[in-house]
N, C-alpha and C positions, 0 to 999 in steps of 0.2 A: 560380359563379363562380370559379376558382383565384384564390388569393391573389396568386402572382405573375404574374399577367395584368394588361396594363397598356392602357387602351384606346387604341385610334388616333383621330385626328383629321386632319381635312385640311388640308394646311400651305398648298398652291399649288395651281392651276389653271396650266397654261400652254397657252393656243391653238398649235397647233405649225404651223395654218396649211399644211396640206398635203393637204387634202383627208380621206379616210378614215383615219386612224391604224391602221396594219395590227398593227402589233407596235411593243411597248415594252421596253427590254432596259438594263441595268445595264453598266457597263463592269467588269473583272474585279476591281474595288476599292471599286465604287459611288462611285468620286467625279464620275463623269460618266453621261449616262444615252444611249440613240441611239431615234430614232423611225423608221419606216421607213412608206410611205404611199402612199397611189392617185395621188399627183402625181409618181411615176417617184423618186423623190427618197429617201435617207438623211438626217437631221439628226441632229448632236453637240449636246447640250446640254449648261450647269450647270444643273441641276433645282431645285438651292437656292435659286438665282438668278432661274431663268425665262430666263438667257440664252443666244441660239442662237451658239454656236461657228463651226459650220463647215456645209454644205450640202452634200451628195455628188450630181452627178449623171451618168446613164449608160446607166440601164436603159433598154428601152426600153415596159415596161407597168409596171403597180404592183408595187410592192416590198414580199414576203410575210414576209419574216424578214430579223433581221440579229443580229449575235454579234460583241463586241470578241473579238481574242486574249488570249494570256495575258501580253503585255506591254503591251497597249494601243497597240501602234505600228501595227496592221493591224485591218481590220473585212471582214468576210464577210459578203455578203448575196444572196437568193435572189428572183426575178422570176417574173410568168407569161410573159415571154418567155423562157422554158424556159433562161434562163442564171444562174449565180452569177458574183458578181464578189467578185475579191479585192484591197483597197483599201487605198492607204497614208494611215493619219491624217492626219498633218501636212500631207502636199502636198495631198491633197484628191484625188487621181487613182485611176483604176484601175490597179491594177500586173498583173494577169491578169484575161481574161474566159473562163470556161469552160462549153461547149456539150456537150450529150451527152443530157439529157432531152429526152423527146419529147413532155412536155407541160409546161403552168408549173412551178416548181419551190415546193415551199408552204415547208421547212424547211431549216436549216442549222445546223450545230453546228463546232467545232474537236476536235482528240482535243487530251490532256492538254497538251500542248509546241507546241500549234498548228501541227505542220507537217504534218497530214494535214487537207481540207475533206472534211467529209461531208453530202450533201444527201439530201432525200428528196422526190419528185415525184408530181406527180397520174399519172403514166405507173405508177406502184406501183413504183418500182425504188429503191433506194437507193445513190448514188454514193461512193466513196473518189477523192479527191483529194490527190497529193504535190505541196504548192506550193511545194517545197523547188527544185523543179528548172522548166524551162520546160516540162515535158512537159503537152499540153492535153488526153490523154484518160485518163480515168478509169483508177486501178490495179487497183479491182475496183467489181464490179458484181453488187448483190442482185436480184431481180426473181423473188421469192416471195409477195410481195404478193400480194392480189386487190382491191385498192382502194386509192383515195389514200394515201398516205403523208403522215401528221399533224405525227409529230414524230421526233427523234431526239436521244439522247445519246448520250454514250461514258467511259467509264475508260480504264486503261494495256492494257488486254485485249480489251474490249469493246467492240460497237456495238450500240445497244438502238435499236431501231425501231418506232414504233406504227403502225397503220395503224385507215382506217376499215371495214375487215373486221371487226374487232373483236378482233383479235390484238397480240400482241407477241413481235418475232422478237429472239432473242441470237444476235448474230454472233460467237462466237470467233474472235479476229485469230488467235492463236497455234495453234488446233488446226483451224483452217478449219472448222469445225462451225456448226450453227445448233440452238437450241434454240426451243421453240415454246410459247407461252403463250397460250391463247386466255380473251377476257377473252365472245366471245360478242355486245358490244354494241359499236355504233361509238366508236372512243375519239378525241378530237378533241386531245387534248394530254397528254405525260408528261413527269413530272419524277425525277427520280435524290433520295433522300434523301443528307444532307450525308457522313452514314457511308456508302455506297453500297450498302446493307444492303438497300432497301428503292425501291419504284419506286411512284409517287401518280399515277393515270391521270385524265382528266378524260373522261367518257362523257356521249353525247348520249341518256341518259334521265335526262339528271338527279341523275347521282351521280359522286362521288368515289369511288374506291377505293385501295386502300392494300394493296399487293400483295408478298410476299418477294420481294426479286429474284432469289433462286438458284432457288429452287422454284417459284415464280409462284404460291400458296397466297394465299387473299384472305386479307388481316389484318382489315380494317376499312371500314366502309364511313360515307362523309358525306352527307345530306341538307339540302334548305333553299333550295336557289337554283334556279333555273330557266334549263336549257340550252337545252332544244328541239331545233331543228334547228339551232343554231349552233356555230361552232368557239371556244368558250370555254374558255381557260387554267386553270391550278389552280398553286397553288405553295408552298412548304415554308420556312417564317420557317429566318434561321439557325441557330437552336438546335436546330431538329428536333423541335419539340414543339406546333408550332401549325402548320396549312395554312390553304389558304385558296383560294377560286375565285370567276371574275367570275360574271355573272348576267344573263339579256336582260332585266329588269326595272329597270336603273339602281343596280342594286346587288351588294354581295362580302358573302360570308360568311367569317368565321374560325372555326375548329374547333379542340378540345382534339385532339392527334393520337391520343391513348392511350383518353381516354372518347366521344371522337367526339361531345361538346356543343358546340353553337351555342355560342363564346363573344360573338360582337358580327356583328351584323348593321351592315355600312358604306352608307350612304344615299351613294352617288357622283353622282345627280344625282336633282332632287324634280322633271325632267320626264322618267325613265326613258330607254331607250336600252340597247343593250346593251354592258356593260361585257364585251369580249372577249380581251382581253389585260393582261398584268399579270408586274409582275418584281418578286422579293424583294431586299432589299439583302444582299448578302453577309457583311456582319459586323452592322448596326445593324435594331434594330426601324424599319424603313423601306417601304413599299409603292410601285410605281406602278403605276396602273391606265390605261389607255388606253381612249377611248370615244368614237366619234365622231372629232371632229378634234381633242379635247385628251386632254391627259396629265395625271392627277390625284398628288399626291405627297401620302402618307399617314402620319404618323407616331406615336411614342409621345411624343416631345419636348411638353413646356408652353410651346407659341409662341401668338400671334392665329391665330385659326381663319379660313383665307381663306374667301371667298363662294363659294359653291357655285350652278351654275345647270340 
């Protein structure tokens, strides 16, 4: 085991009381976290104390994904009700409800300055919405995918979408071009490394793959977890040296990014259950995991370890 790797321990378990938690996400500076669930609501938490700060209700079906804006003043959520909602964080109310997808919306993200909302859906489409205006129609629609969009990420000039058709599509906003990378295995989640040079993709064949962001070439593979047919997420620590994935057996795996070796297997729950959603802190050695109705806070900090059920 590398000398610079510190083991993670469970610090807190939060019962979110919102049915099944579909996604857990840090806000931009990691001070708070957001959860969304099958109860059709979004919740804002102080995850250090487990204190619920605010609940946002307005969707007509379960909420599948949620993300905070770059200044933490707004939230973007997606739902199986075929809509996305742009929220005012402090007021707790919707600013705009955006409709256009022909099926449930599975994932959302903001562009770098949070002026454009990006959504991906079961209708195999990626939509871009200008939320600075009152326009309710998407400003751009990409319909090249052959199956459900599983995740979307962006930087200053590119929108990247992964799909269950086993492909990653890079949409160059400036040039108006699309570049296609084929993984040939259904992709359930995708992350971009902090330097934006590589993509990390979770696949349904129980393999996490690291791809060169420009060429699409396979750089490394990581195994040891079980994905089966679940939509299990992967993540990258803030230092870009360790990666992780949830698993269908109540645990999670941390690997060394360069060597591909398993550094730690985290037992999230002794009773099993799919650990499907996770997020890594933007600065600290801290990870959030979602399993069933609970969120688990793991850290390398030395403090009393919370009981895990």
